[in-house]
C-alpha positions in Angstrom: 46.0 66.6 16.6 48.4 68.5 14.2 51.7 70.0 15.3 50.6 73.6 14.6 47.4 73.1 16.7 49.7 71.9 19.6 51.8 75.0 19.2 48.7 77.3 19.4 47.6 75.5 22.5 51.0 75.9 24.1 51.1 79.6 23.3 47.7 80.0 25.0 48.6 78.0 28.1 52.3 79.2 28.4 53.7 75.7 28.8 52.4 72.2 29.3 53.3 68.5 29.2 52.2 65.3 27.5 49.9 64.5 30.4 47.8 67.7 29.9 48.0 67.5 26.1 46.4 64.1 26.3 43.2 65.8 27.4 42.9 67.3 23.9 43.3 64.0 22.2 40.3 62.2 23.6 38.5 62.1 20.3 41.2 60.1 18.7 42.6 58.3 21.7 40.4 56.1 23.9 42.9 55.0 26.5 45.6 56.9 28.5 48.3 54.7 26.9 47.1 55.6 23.3 46.9 59.3 24.2 50.3 59.4 25.7 51.8 57.7 22.7 50.2 60.2 20.4 51.5 63.1 22.6 55.0 61.6 22.5 54.9 61.5 18.7 53.8 65.1 18.4 56.2 66.5 21.0 59.2 64.6 19.5 58.3 66.0 16.1 58.2 69.5 17.4 61.4 69.1 19.4 63.2 67.8 16.3 62.0 70.9 14.4 63.1 73.2 17.2 59.6 74.6 17.6 59.4 73.7 21.3 61.9 73.3 24.0 61.9 71.2 27.2 62.1 73.3 30.4 65.1 72.0 32.5 63.9 70.3 35.7 65.2 71.2 39.1 68.2 69.0 38.5 69.0 70.6 35.1 67.8 67.6 33.1 66.1 68.2 29.8 65.1 64.6 28.9 61.7 63.8 27.5 59.0 62.2 29.7 55.2 62.4 30.2 55.8 64.9 33.0 58.4 67.0 31.3 57.2 70.6 30.7 57.7 72.2 27.3 57.1 75.6 25.8 57.2 77.1 22.3 60.5 78.5 21.1 60.7 81.9 19.3 60.7 79.9 16.1 57.6 78.1 17.2 55.7 81.3 17.7 56.8 82.5 14.3 55.8 79.2 12.6 52.2 79.7 13.7 52.2 83.5 13.1 51.5 84.1 16.8 52.3 87.7 17.9 53.0 87.3 21.6 56.0 88.1 23.8 57.7 84.9 24.6 58.4 84.3 28.3 61.1 81.8 29.3 59.4 79.8 32.1 61.3 78.1 34.9 60.5 74.6 36.1 57.7 74.7 38.7 58.7 74.3 42.4 55.5 72.3 43.1 54.9 69.7 40.4 51.6 68.5 41.7 50.2 72.0 42.0 51.4 72.8 38.5 49.9 69.6 37.0 46.5 70.5 38.5 46.7 74.1 37.3 47.6 73.1 33.7 45.1 70.3 33.6 42.3 72.7 34.5 43.5 75.3 32.0 43.7 72.7 29.3 40.2 71.5 30.1 39.0 75.1 29.6 40.9 75.4 26.4 39.3 72.1 25.1 35.8 73.2 26.2 35.7 76.7 24.8 38.4 77.3 22.2 35.9 76.8 19.3 33.2 79.1 20.7 35.4 81.7 22.4 38.6 83.7 22.1 40.6 82.5 25.1 43.1 84.7 26.9 45.1 83.3 29.9 47.1 85.8 31.9 48.8 85.9 35.3 48.1 89.4 36.6 48.9 91.1 39.9 45.5 92.3 41.2 46.5 94.8 43.9 49.1 92.5 45.4 47.0 89.4 44.9 48.4 87.0 42.3 46.1 84.2 41.2 47.2 80.9 39.7 45.7 82.1 36.4 43.1 84.5 35.0 41.0 83.1 32.1 39.1 85.5 29.9 36.5 84.0 27.6 35.1 86.3 24.8 32.3 84.6 23.0 32.4 84.6 19.2 28.7 84.0 18.4 27.3 86.7 20.7 28.4 89.7 22.6 29.6 88.5 26.0 32.6 87.8 28.2 33.4 85.7 31.2 36.4 86.2 33.5 37.5 83.4 35.8 40.1 83.8 38.4 41.6 80.3 39.1 43.1 79.0 42.3 44.0 75.3 42.8 44.8 73.6 46.1 46.5 70.2 46.2 45.0 69.3 49.6 48.3 69.2 51.4 47.3 72.1 53.5 44.6 71.9 56.2 41.1 73.2 55.4 41.6 75.8 58.2 44.8 77.0 56.7 43.2 77.3 53.2 40.3 79.4 54.6 42.5 81.6 56.7 45.5 82.1 54.4 43.8 82.1 51.0 40.0 82.5 51.0 39.7 85.2 53.6 42.3 87.2 51.8 40.6 86.7 48.4 37.4 88.1 49.9 39.2 91.4 50.4 40.5 91.7 46.8 39.1 94.9 45.1 38.2 93.4 41.8 36.2 96.5 40.6 39.1 98.9 41.0 41.3 96.7 38.8 38.7 96.1 36.1 37.4 92.7 37.1 34.1 93.7 38.6 32.2 90.7 37.2 35.0 88.1 37.6 34.3 84.8 39.3 36.7 83.0 41.6 37.1 79.3 40.9 38.7 77.2 43.6 39.6 73.7 42.6 40.4 71.4 45.6 42.0 68.0 45.8 43.3 65.9 48.6 46.9 64.9 49.4 46.3 61.2 48.6 44.9 61.9 45.1 47.5 61.3 42.3 47.6 64.6 40.4 49.4 62.9 37.5 46.6 60.3 36.9 44.4 60.8 33.9 40.6 60.6 34.3 40.4 57.0 33.2 42.9 56.2 35.9 41.1 57.9 38.8 40.5 55.6 41.8 36.9 55.7 43.1 37.8 55.7 46.8 40.1 58.7 46.2 37.5 60.5 44.2 35.2 60.1 47.2 37.9 61.5 49.4 38.4 64.6 47.2 34.6 65.3 47.3 34.6 64.8 51.1 37.5 67.3 51.4 35.5 69.8 49.3 32.5 69.4 51.5 34.7 70.2 54.6 35.9 73.4 52.8 32.4 74.5 52.0 31.3 74.0 55.6 34.3 76.0 56.9 34.0 79.0 54.6 31.5 81.8 54.3 31.9 83.4 50.8 29.9 85.5 48.4 28.2 84.4 45.2 31.2 85.1 43.0 33.1 82.2 44.6 32.6 78.8 42.9 34.2 75.5 43.8 35.1 72.3 42.1 36.4 68.9 43.3 39.7 68.2 41.4 38.3 64.9 40.2 35.5 66.7 38.4 37.7 68.9 36.2 36.9 66.6 33.1 33.3 67.9 33.4 34.6 71.3 32.1 35.0 69.9 28.6 32.4 67.1 28.8 29.6 69.4 29.9 30.9 73.0 29.2 27.6 74.7 29.5 26.2 72.7 32.4 26.6 73.3 36.2 29.9 71.6 36.9 30.8 73.8 39.9 29.1 74.6 43.2 28.7 77.7 45.2 29.7 78.1 48.9 26.4 76.5 49.9 27.0 73.4 47.8 24.4 74.4 45.2 25.3 73.5 41.5 26.2 76.6 39.5 27.2 77.1 35.9 30.2 79.3 35.4 29.1 80.4 32.0 25.5 81.2 33.0 26.2 82.5 36.5 
């Protein structure tokens, strides 16, 4: 992966780290170790050229690591001729939540960036602020798909997620704010699952636990057809099978986001 391609990816996502970038390197890297090494080379090259900057962590440190979040500098945007207002991001308060969110966004970018124009924003929809809004505009035919993303690390109880998040999401007036055909995507994990593991490092017994947790959420919720769900451990399916049914509806039936 070339440096300018990495900058374009970062401009779309907002900011990222080597763990998430490794998702884009699977064609050239067959192991987590190889992917991480390649990411390190790319990021260090961009840092040396002042095209990206490390976001200081909660202790003010700006040292490089696999988990360190980086974003393009003004010079980085100019280098790639990207016309976009640069936002100075702060280090996330919840590292696990942010790793999940960025991994899912990176999976969408890997899956659809060749077939679609991808726009990722963080709107306020009548007081409701999702983790991200992904807009896919297909290049080969007239069509769009808007996905409103929410990720849950699994640290909260199922009852709390339903009451404090899903029930409130049901009341969001998407039509008034121009998102009439949008789909909600809820990605759920469990607290024991390591959010920083890459897919080749997933532990089978924890994958099972994540899926069991999702099953509990589906049983506890009663949501309309524009709500789709995914087990956190399944997010690699987004780029492995982009046009297949990698999500389920509230009844547990497989559904395709693209063809829904």
